[in-house]
N, C-alpha and C positions, 0 to 999 in steps of 0.2 A: 621536692618533687614538683614536676611540671603539671600541666593540665589544671591550672587554677580555675578556669571557667567551669569545668566539670565538677570540681570539688565544691565550688560555691553553689552550684545547682543542687548538689546533694545536701549541702548545709540547709538550704531553703526547704527542701523536702522534709528533712528530719524535724525542723522546727514546726512545719505545718502539721505533720503527723502527730507530734507531741501535743500541739495545741488542741487538736481534735480528738485526743485520747485514742488514736488508732494504735499507738505503740503502748504495750502493756507495762505493768510495773516492773517486770523483769528487764525491760528495755533491750530485748534481744531482737536485732534486726540486721540484715545484710542487704546492702544495696550495691548494684553494679550498673555501669553504663558502658556501652561499646565505644571503644576509641578507634578501632580500625577493623579490618576483616579478620584479624587474628589476635587482637588484644582488648582488654577491658580494664577499667578502673573499678576496684572492689573495695568497699568500706564494710568492715565487719564489726557487729555488736558495739557500735559507738554510742556512748551516753549522749542522747540528743540534747541534754542541758548544755553540753559543750558544743562549740562549733568544731567541724572536722579539722580545722586548722590547729585546734588545741588537743586533738585526740592523740593517744599514745602512738608511737611510730609503728608498733606491730599490729595496728588496726586497719591500715590501708595500703594498697599497692597497685601498681600496674602489672598485669599478669597476661602472659601468653595463654592461649586456649589449651596448650599442652600442660599447663600448670606451673610453668616457669615464672618466678617473680622477677620482673625486669627492673622495677623501681619500688622502693619502700621495703618494709620488713614485716610482712604478715606473719602472725603467730602460727606455729606448726599445727595448732588445733583447727586452723581455718581450712585445712586441706579438703575435707568433704564439701564445704561450701564452694571452694574454688572449682572443684570438679562439677558440682551441680550447675553453677552459673555458666561455666565454659561449655557444658554439654548442650544447654539450651541455645546459646549463641551459635554454636557450631551446626545445630540442626536447622536453624532458620536465619538466613542472612538479613532478613527484614526486621529483626528484633534489635532494639537499641537500649533496652533497660530490663533489669530483673530485680525483683524485691522478694526476699524471703523474710517473713515476719510471723509474730505470734499474737495477733489481735484476739481478744478474749472470746468473742462469740464465734468467730471462724474456727479458732482452735478447739472450742467445745464440739463443734460439728466434726472436726477431724478426729478427735478422740473417740467420738461416737461412731466413727466410720460412716458418716451420713453425707452423701452428696447433696449439693445445694441446687434446687431448681432455679432456672433463670426466668422468674416471673416478676422480679423487682425491676421497674422501669430504668432506674439509674444504671443497672448492670447492662441492659441492652444498649443504652446510650453510650456506655463506656466501651462497647465493642464485644461484650461477652454474650454470644448468641446461643451457645449450647449450655446444658446443665453442667455445673462445675463438678468434675469427677474427683474421686479419691484415688490416689496412687500410693504405692508402698512407701512407708516412712523411711527416713535416712537411717541406715544401720551401719555401724563401723565395719569397714572391710567389704561392703556390698555396694554395687553400682546400680541396684534395681531402681532406686528413686530417681537418680539422674537420668537413667535410661528411659524410664517411663515419662518423665517431663520432656525429654528431648523428642520422644515419639509424638507426644501431644503437640509440641511446638512445630514439628515438621508436617504433621498430617491433619491437624484439625484447626483450620483457620478461624473457626468460630469460638475457639477456646483461648483465653488469655490468662488462665489461672488453674490451679489444682490444689486440693487439700492433700496433705501428707499424713497418712495414717498415724494416729497417736502423737501427732507432732505439731503441725503448723500449716501455713499456706505459702505458696509461691505464685507471684503474679509477674507477667511479662508482657511487654508491648513495644511498639515502635519507638516510643519516647518515654522518658522518665515520668513526665507529667501524666501521660496516659496510663502508665503502670500504676501510679499513685491513685488515679481515678478508679481503676479497677479494684485495687485493694480496699479503698474506702467504701466503695459500693458493696463489696463482698461483706465487709464487717457489718454494714447497715442491714443487708439482706439476711445475714445469719442471725443477727439480733432479732429481726422481725420473725424469722422462722421459729426461733426458740419461744418467743412470746405468743405467737398465734397457735402454737401447739397446745397451749393451755386453754384456748378458747373453745367453746362448744361449737360443733358444726352447725351451720345454718342452712336451712332448706328454703329456697325461694318460694314465696306464695304464688299459687297458680294465678295467672292473669285471665280474668273472665271477660269475654267479649261483651260490650255494652248492648 
């Protein structure tokens, strides 16, 4: 397969996410980068201990946005993810990368159907200005999840990610490095939300004038 530069870039991202424990024990992750106005390189559920160069042939491919595999041999089970990534790219020509993953804390919020507030500074710095919404999860035979993510990508410029009910998170941005930044900040923010939920509320002391 061609596009060695893009594959090497994905290699580096996988290693980085693994080092920082953003990828969970299940190691389920799907990463794509836009190649042209109508094609993408998609890597699906690759064990990040291995480089993409060593991944099974049915784990990556160059795909047209209509779902046609142009290069590679993606497994047939990747069809829902192909549709999800393609819908996001088709909705917004400015997007260059999409990551679908299952970080532990973010996934906990998704399972609880709990949107994440954007009050964590690294999220704002990563370009996520709106609260992170929850969209319908991916259901076999349904396009509701892909449709909802495409609508967000097309109509909410302050949104770079969404939680998927009972499932996971999808982040998207103009470049792969920026999408990784959003995903990492989301996991940190979700972990913080879970921890602070256990803390007692604090009431500021009234300030007396001297």
